[in-house]
Residue, then its C-alpha position, 0 to 999 in steps of 0.5 A: m479903364r484898359h487892361p494893363f496886360l494888354f496895354a503892356k505889349r504896346v508901350l515901353g518904359e518904367m514908372n516915375p521913381d515918385l510913384h514907386r516911393a508912393t507905393d512903398a509909403a503906402l505900404a508902410r502905412g499898412q494900406v496894401m490895397q491903395a499900393v496895389a492901386l497905385l501900381e496898376e495905374g502906374l504900370l498902364t503908361a510903364p509896362g517895361d518896369f520890370a521892378g514894378w511888376m514884380k512888386l505888383a505880382a507880390l502884393r496880388r499874391r499877399t492879397g489871395q489874388m493868385p491869378s493876377a499875380l500870375d498876369a503880373v509876373n509874366a509881365a515882369l518876365a516880358a520886360r525882362p526874359n529869364d530873370f531868375v527871381g521872376l522865374l523863382l516867382k512864377g514857378s511858385l505861383h504856379e505851385q500855389l495854384g496847384d499846377a504842379d506840371r507847369a511849376a516843375e517846367i518853370y522850376r527847371a529853368v529856375v534850376f538852370h539859371g541858378r547854376a550860373e548865380v554864383q552869390l546866391p542869398a542863403a534864402m534863395k539857396a534854401q529855396l533852390q534846395r526845396i525846388n530840387v525836392f519838389l522836382e524829384r517828387h514830380r519826376a517820380n509822379v510823372e514816372s508812376r503815371l507812364a503807361l508803356t514801360d512794361t510792355l516794351d522790348d528792352a531796346h525800347r524800354m531803354r529808348a523810353r527811359r532816356f527820353a523821360d530822363n531828358v524831358l524831366d532834366r534828370r540829366p543833360a543830354y549829350h551828343q555825338e562829337p567825333t573828332h574825325y569821322r560822323y556816319p550819318g543818321l546814328s542816334d546819340i546812345e551812351f551805353f549799349d546795354t542790349n547789344h553784341g550780346e554774344l560777344r559779351d557772353r565770349l568775355r565773360r566765359a573767358f575772362p579768367d583766361i584774359l585775366a591770366e594772360f594779362h598777368a603773364l604779359a605783364v610780367a614777361h614783357a613789362d618793357r613793351q607797354r607803352p603811353y596811351v596817348d602818344l602823339a606824333p611831333g606836331q600833332p595837335a595835342a588838344q584834349w590830350s595835353a596832360l596825358n600825352r606820353s605820361t606813363d600814368w596811363n599805359a597800354f599793351h597794344l595787342i592789335r593796332y590799327g588792325d596790326h597784330d603786335p608780334v610779341n603781345a598778340a602772341a602771348c595772348p591767343r585766348t584774349i585775341a579769339a575772344f574779341a575775334g568775330q563779326e563785331q570787331a570793327v576792321i577798318p582799313g587804317l583805323g581798326p580793329n584795335l585791342m589793348f589793355s588799359l593800365l590807369a595808374p593810382h590817382t589818375h583822371i582821364p579828362s573828358h574827351h571824344g572818340v575818333a569816329n562814330f561808326r565804331v563803338v568801345c568795349h571795356l572788359p574790366l580785369i583789375i578794379p580797385p574801389g574808387c574807380r568809375f567812368r562817365v559817358g555823357g550823363d551816365t556815371r558807372e563803376w566797373q565790375a570785374g569780368e562785367p563788359w559794357i560797351f559805349d559811344d566814345t565819341i560822346e564825352h567821357e572821362a575816367w578816374n582811379d581814385s584808389n592806391e592801386l592799378r586799374v586794368v581794362l581790356i579795351g576793343d573797338l566793335w562795329r556800331p550795332e545799327l550798321d548792317d553789312q552795307d553800311r560797314a562796306i560803305v565805311q570801309d570803302l571811304m577809309q580805304a580810298q584815303a588810308t594810302g598806308r597810313n594811320l587815320g585819326g591818331l587815337 
């Protein structure tokens, strides 16, 4: 007899419905092996019959023929690639065969395709829950086998952690999507937790003074706050339509497109001094920018992307009521007052203030940490060449 799985690659088609009925009748009589034989014979000339292969896979598993059951489900998936039920069965067979790594690989595909299945039966939903538990255990087991983690410096430890997260589907991978300017050769990194350390230390030390300056500015010059999103007439609103000119998200601009606000900046000398330094992104027509960002209670800043990937953004949280959080790519965090962080705003990000109080964060632009003096000069040269006295990139 010719091997059905080799033959399946050369002949397409489905089994005669009468053969399916004969198989079902044999099963009804309890004649499982006869049903298996009928399917095997019928699939010789109908290797494209997905239902037949799936039925054969289930019967072979029922009779303890695990490797042969796996052959059958592979043939089913050849006929209908990425089928949710087929992948589910294949993953469970690898798990039963003791191949946890291969089962996890298949189960990750099951979870991915399961997200699109909006009306799964309760039994399959229960299986998905079990699969997620299996995947968490598998991730922990893989991480426990990693040999290099404790020997790496901070930068490489972060890269190793991100690599493991991506490979093990702990979180989705997000990429830079600048709305205007992309400098080549830069990695996709959400948060820069080990870079610009001197600046972060300055901001921590200056936090009490910066907070005091904000309070004084808000009292003395409340009329100088402006909507954070204030697009010019005719400028495409795109990602900002919901918040354009909304007072739910206001700002006191200290420096905007490189220009110091004559009132706001003068009222906040300690803030200006703490942010000044070689880290600050001095870019003609674009930066630096420095502002107090005020987010009203129960306001959501929708997911969006920044202008240019050659700069990063620093947040110094000033007033953070409970219920405020921030997501960059696959990393969601809660601000801690006085503790700065730096992130790539060209990676999709969003923010929430679910509290009943105002949230205030100092926001400023910095150079991307990897850019050396020549890189910065290249950026400045091109921006200067096209700035011609106007602000570039809007926000």
